[in-house]
C-alpha positions in Angstrom: 44.1 122.2 128.9 46.8 123.9 126.7 47.5 127.7 126.4 49.3 128.7 123.1 50.8 132.1 123.6 52.0 134.1 120.4 54.5 136.5 121.9 54.8 138.6 118.5 50.9 139.1 118.8 51.2 140.2 122.3 54.0 142.6 121.4 52.1 144.0 118.4 48.8 144.5 120.5 50.9 146.2 123.2 52.3 148.7 120.7 48.8 149.3 119.1 47.7 150.3 122.6 50.7 152.5 123.1 50.0 154.2 119.8 46.4 154.8 120.5 47.2 156.1 124.1 49.9 158.6 122.7 47.5 159.7 119.8 44.8 160.3 122.6 47.3 162.2 124.7 48.4 164.2 121.7 44.8 165.2 120.9 44.5 166.3 124.6 47.4 168.7 123.8 45.8 170.0 120.6 42.6 170.8 122.6 44.7 172.7 125.3 46.4 174.8 122.6 43.5 175.4 120.3 40.5 176.1 122.8 40.0 177.7 126.2 42.3 175.0 127.8 41.2 173.8 131.1 38.7 176.5 131.5 36.5 174.5 129.1 34.7 171.4 130.8 35.0 169.1 127.8 38.6 169.9 127.2 39.2 169.4 131.1 37.7 166.0 131.2 39.5 164.8 128.0 42.8 166.2 129.2 42.5 164.4 132.6 41.6 161.2 130.8 44.0 161.1 128.1 47.0 163.3 129.0 50.2 161.3 129.7 51.6 164.0 132.0 48.8 163.6 134.6 48.0 161.0 137.0 45.3 158.4 137.5 44.2 158.1 133.8 44.2 155.8 131.0 47.8 156.2 130.3 48.9 155.8 133.8 46.9 152.7 134.3 48.2 151.1 131.1 51.8 151.7 132.0 51.3 150.5 135.6 49.5 147.4 134.5 52.4 146.4 131.8 55.1 147.0 134.5 53.0 144.9 137.0 52.7 142.4 134.2 56.5 142.5 133.9 56.6 141.8 137.7 54.3 138.9 137.6 56.4 137.2 134.8 59.6 137.7 136.7 57.9 136.1 139.9 56.9 133.2 137.5 60.4 132.8 136.1 61.6 132.9 140.1 59.2 130.3 140.8 60.1 128.0 137.9 63.9 128.3 138.4 63.4 127.4 142.2 61.4 124.2 141.0 64.2 123.4 138.8 66.9 123.8 141.6 68.4 126.8 140.0 69.3 130.2 141.6 66.1 132.3 141.7 66.7 135.3 144.1 68.1 137.6 141.3 64.5 137.1 139.6 62.7 137.7 142.9 64.7 140.9 143.3 63.7 142.1 139.8 60.1 141.2 140.3 60.2 143.5 143.5 61.9 146.2 141.7 59.2 146.2 138.9 56.3 146.1 141.7 57.9 149.2 143.0 58.2 150.8 139.4 54.5 149.9 138.7 53.4 151.7 142.2 55.6 154.7 141.3 53.9 154.9 138.0 50.6 154.7 139.7 51.0 157.1 142.5 54.0 159.3 141.4 56.3 158.5 144.3 59.2 160.1 142.4 57.4 163.5 142.5 57.8 163.6 146.1 61.6 163.8 145.8 61.7 166.6 143.4 61.3 169.6 146.0 63.9 168.1 148.4 66.3 167.1 145.7 66.1 170.5 144.0 66.7 172.2 147.4 69.6 170.0 148.3 71.5 170.2 145.2 70.1 173.7 143.7 69.7 172.0 140.3 69.4 173.5 137.0 69.7 172.7 133.3 69.6 168.9 132.8 69.3 168.3 136.3 66.1 170.8 136.7 63.9 167.9 137.6 66.0 166.7 140.3 64.0 163.6 141.3 65.7 161.2 139.1 69.1 161.8 141.0 68.7 159.2 143.6 67.0 156.9 140.9 70.0 157.1 138.8 72.1 156.0 142.0 70.0 153.1 142.5 70.1 152.1 138.7 73.9 152.2 138.9 73.8 149.8 142.0 71.4 147.6 140.4 73.5 147.5 137.2 76.6 146.4 139.3 74.7 143.9 141.3 73.3 142.2 138.2 76.1 142.4 136.0 77.3 138.8 136.3 73.7 137.7 136.4 72.8 139.3 133.0 75.9 138.0 131.4 74.7 134.4 132.0 71.4 134.9 130.1 71.2 133.6 126.6 72.4 136.2 124.1 69.2 137.0 122.4 67.3 137.5 125.5 70.3 139.5 127.0 70.0 141.8 123.8 66.2 142.3 124.4 66.9 143.1 128.2 69.4 145.8 127.2 67.1 147.3 124.5 64.2 147.3 126.8 66.4 149.0 129.5 68.0 151.5 127.0 64.5 152.6 125.6 63.0 152.8 129.2 65.8 154.8 130.7 65.9 157.1 127.6 62.4 158.1 128.3 62.4 157.9 132.0 65.8 159.8 132.5 67.0 161.2 129.2 64.0 162.9 127.9 63.3 164.1 131.5 66.5 165.8 131.6 65.9 167.5 128.2 62.4 168.4 129.0 63.7 169.9 132.3 66.1 172.0 130.7 63.4 173.3 128.4 61.1 173.8 131.3 63.6 175.9 133.2 63.8 178.3 130.3 60.4 178.5 128.6 58.2 176.9 131.3 56.0 174.0 131.4 53.1 175.4 129.3 54.6 175.3 126.0 53.7 173.0 122.9 57.3 172.0 122.8 57.3 170.6 126.2 53.9 168.8 125.7 55.6 166.9 122.8 58.5 166.3 124.9 56.7 164.4 127.6 54.7 162.6 125.1 57.7 161.2 123.5 59.0 160.4 127.0 56.0 158.6 128.0 56.1 156.8 124.6 59.7 155.6 125.2 58.8 154.4 128.9 55.8 152.3 127.7 57.7 151.0 124.8 60.6 149.9 127.2 58.1 148.0 129.4 56.4 146.4 126.5 59.7 145.0 125.0 60.7 143.8 128.5 57.4 142.0 128.7 58.2 140.4 125.3 61.6 139.5 126.5 60.3 137.9 129.6 57.9 135.6 127.5 60.7 134.6 125.1 62.8 133.8 128.2 60.0 131.6 129.5 59.4 129.9 126.3 63.0 129.1 126.0 63.7 128.1 129.5 60.6 126.1 130.3 59.5 124.9 127.0 59.6 121.3 128.2 58.0 122.3 131.7 54.4 121.2 132.5 52.1 122.7 135.1 49.1 121.0 136.7 46.4 122.4 138.9 44.7 120.5 141.6 43.3 120.3 145.2 44.7 118.7 148.4 42.6 115.9 149.3 42.0 114.9 152.9 
């Protein structure tokens, strides 16, 4: 049995899904600012279902699944590299990192760091949402640890990895910082802030989708001659 995967179609479908989710979230924002807000039952239901700034809804599940998909592909690459007698621990490490990011997206682990970080550093301005301070440290450590590994990747794959990372971090950290500065001055109930967190989530979803495409491209390049068989052990 052969399976043919068109990575360009996968990327296109991921971005179609992202576009639909963002449109749905913007519609929920429109309802919030043009109706009775969360006091209206229909509005409350739609906002909880569609708004990207809330937990346990369609955007959250989609983001978590794409990130988990990244983790699974990284584990697959690790397995394939090990089978070829190559170094594979870096891939396992990345897979574990993406499992954590997927879990964080689902249950908002980083939000638990906001209060203690703000109390510890008395943050304001761009650092108003202080949860990402330890995350920046972790990103720096991972970047240093993985620098040589990244430099050994094929150039086209490296470019995709960098693009995915820049897009994702621009949303998760960059837009979070800008949004925090706005929220400190104007509060979190403004239309401007709503547009900011929608753009933030768009960047995060896009970064995860681009990385998914990059991993499929690497698998296609690295294991194009590999064959996989499925069978059972006979007594």
